[in-house]
N, C-alpha and C positions, 0 to 999 in steps of 0.2 A: 417628430416623426422625421422632418425630412430638412431637418436641421444640425443633423451628427446628433445628436443626447440619447439617451437610453434609459431604457422605463424609471431606471431610479432618481434621474432629476426631473425625466419631465412630468413623475410626479413629488417631484418637490415645490417645483416649480410652479401646479395647478391644485398643488390643495391633497392631490391622492394618493391610495394606493399603488405602490409599482403595480399590483396582481391588474387593479381599472382598470392601467395607463395600457393594458394587454388586451386585456378583451377590447377596447374602445379601440385598438390599434386594428384587430383583427376583418372588426365592425367597417373605420374605415375603407380598407386594402380591401375587402368587398366591393361596398360602394367604387371605388377606383377602374378596378381591374371590369365593373359595369362599366362605367361613363368610358374608360379609352378602347369597347370591344365594340362601345355604337357610336361613341364619336371615327374614328379609325379603323374604318369598313372597307370605305374608299380611296386613295391617295392619288393627289394629281399623278394625269402620264407623263410615260420616258422622263423618269426621276435618278438620282444617285445614290447609293447606300452603301453605308459602309458597314463591315464587319469584323467582330474583333473578339477576345475572350478573356475577359483579367481571374483572378486567382482571388481565393477565399478557403473559408473553411469552414466546419459544426463541430464544436465543442472541441476539439483539439486538431492541430498542427497536420493529426496522422491522420484526419478524415476530411482532406482537402473537396474541395468546389471548385465550379466551371458556373463562370456567368460571361455568358456568350449575350452579346447587346447588338444588338441594327440601328442603324444612324440614318435620317436626311442628310445628303451634302450638306446642304447649304442653309437650312432650318436649326440643324439638328436637330430632331425631332427623332423619338426614342417610339421606332417603329413597336419595338419586342424586346425582353429583358428574360429570364429565366435562370435557375441554380440548379445543379446536376451532383453527385460525385463523382468522383475522376482517381485513375488511382497511380501515384506516382510513387516509385519508390527509394529513397538513398541509397548509394550504393555500400557494398556489398563492404561487413564488417565497422561501417560509422555507428555510431550510438545514434544516430535517426532511423538507422535501422533495424539496428536492434527492436527500437521502439516499434518500430514500425511491423514488422516480427511476431513481437507479442500481441500487438494489435490483433493482425488478422487470424494469430490463433484461436486468441477467444470469443471473437466477432465471426469470423470468415472472412474469405476473402473480399477485397473490395470490389464494388462491381465502379469499372466506366460506362460513364454516360456521358460521355462530350462528344462524343461523332450523334446522340441521338437530341442531347439538348440544341448541337445545330443545326440538325434539321428543323426539329420543335423554330425554333425562328425563321431559320429559314420558310419554311412553312405557310408560318404569318404573314412575311412579306408577301409571300406570293398574292393569300389569297383576301391581300386589301392591294396589293402596290395594281395599277396598270399600266397598262402598252411595257415598250422595252424599257426592264432594266439595267443601268450601269449597276455591277456591287463591284466596288474595292474591298482591297482584303491585302496578308499579309498572304509570305508564298508558304502558309501550311497546307498540307495535299488537302486535306480530310477538305478542308473550306471549295478545293473544284468540285472533288465529286461532289456532294453537297448540291451545294447550287446548279451543277450541271442536270440533273437527276429530279431536280425539282422546279426549278426555273426553266428548264428547256432553252429553247430554241425563241423565247425572249431572252436571255441573259445576255449580259456584254461584261466579263468579267477581266479589270487589271487587278495589278497584283504590286507593289511593294514592296521589299524587304526591311522583315523585323528588324536587319539591325541598324538600318538605316537612321540619324540625328532625329529625335523628335523634335522639329522645330515647326514654323509655319508652317514653312516652305514643302514640310511630311505630305504629300496626301489625305492619310493618314492621320493629322495634325487630329480632327473634330472629332474622332472617336476614342487615340490617346487620351483630349482632352478633355470628352465626358465621364470615360472611367476614371479620371483623373478628383475629376467634379462628382460624379459618383460616391468614391470613397470619403469625401471629404462629407456629404451631404447625408451620409449613412452609417451611421457607429461602425453596424454591424458588420464593414466590409474596411475599415483598418488592419491592416495589419499587426499584427500582437496585441489583441487588444481581448481586454473581458467586455466589450461587447457582441462580444460574433453571435451569432446563433446559434442555439443544438443541434434545431432541426433545418432541413434545407430547405425544409417548405416557409418554413416561416423568417426565412430570408424572398421567397420568390413572393409573395406577400407582403417587405419590405419595399420588392422592387417597381410594385403596384403602383403606391404611395410614390413613390419617385418621380418612377414619369408621368403621372399626373401632375406632381409640382411644374417636375422641369417642362415640362410639354407646355401647358395650359393658363399656370399660375404666373408662373417667373418669368418676365423677358427672354427676350429672343440673348439677346449681351448686353453686354454693360454699359459699352460703347452707344447702343440703339437711344436718339433722339426720345420717341417714342418711346414712353415706360407703358404702353394698352398693347404692346407688340410683340405676342408670344412666339414660342415656336409652330402652337398652331394656329394660330391668327395669321402668321407672315404663308403659310400655305395655305388659308384659303379655309382651313375644319370649321372655323369659328371666326365673330367678328372683331374681338378682340382678345383681349386677359383675360385671365375671369378673376374671381375673387376667391378669396376662402369660402369663403359662406354660400358662394354660389357653387363651385363646384360640390359640395355635400346636402345643397338640400333636398336635390329629391334623387332618386331612386333610378340605376338605369338599366333595370333589364328586362323592362320587356322593349328592345333592339327597336326598331322604326319610331312606334307607338310611348315607350316613353319621351316625359316633358322636358322641354326645354331646360336647358339648369339656369337662361338668359329670358325665362320662360315667366312674369314674379307672378303671372296672373294663372300659370300653364294653361295657357290657351293653348300655344302650339310646341306639337312633336319635334323630335330632333329632324327628323325629313324635312319639314318646310326650315326656307330662309328668318331670319333674325337681322332684321337694319340695324347700321352698324352705327349707329344713334343712341341701342341701348348702353 
């Protein structure tokens, strides 16, 4: 699920029916959502975060989606990501506009929840980050308004034009690279793909798997000499990168009373420290 495969190809590789892969994916996504919420409750203070949105669609391009993502700048830890409908109308008299008008005539005017989704990820950041929050984004006006109302006096907001060259010198390079990585790791987000989600809530479930894989399992950067350093371990959330079996071993829906995934005897909870030697 974090390697860009669809249900059918995953079923061929695993010897399962596509429906079995689908149901298993939903179960794994719930477990990943619990784990992310359990471990990302208190991030280190006074960090810098980057916000941006990518676009996808559900079922057809006439039903576009926005996917806002917030990451920590140095570790590329994905703090929060979600998906919601947006309304993007093509120019009048164009063929695309005619198809959009036909769709809205049949199904009603499409809702635009871009601001609601952005506020959702910012609220998650406000609840988990401590101290002063430095936020970087492009110059979209709604970002400043939403960030100021949610983060208040804790906010230090810097902007970069979205038209700036997307090189490593661009302050938004980490989020641009993360968005590119999300399209590679999640077949649902590829442009013009038949793997696109039929419903936005299934994309939100897929994003939970992507976040946990990116934060806790995958090493932070390919250039890192120490392959046991993940984004989460670099921030001190866990002592080292987790194995997939460790991520899936325990249910994490009991909050601070949940058993720690790195505690093989389940004798320690997530509120207790695990030694670096595990």
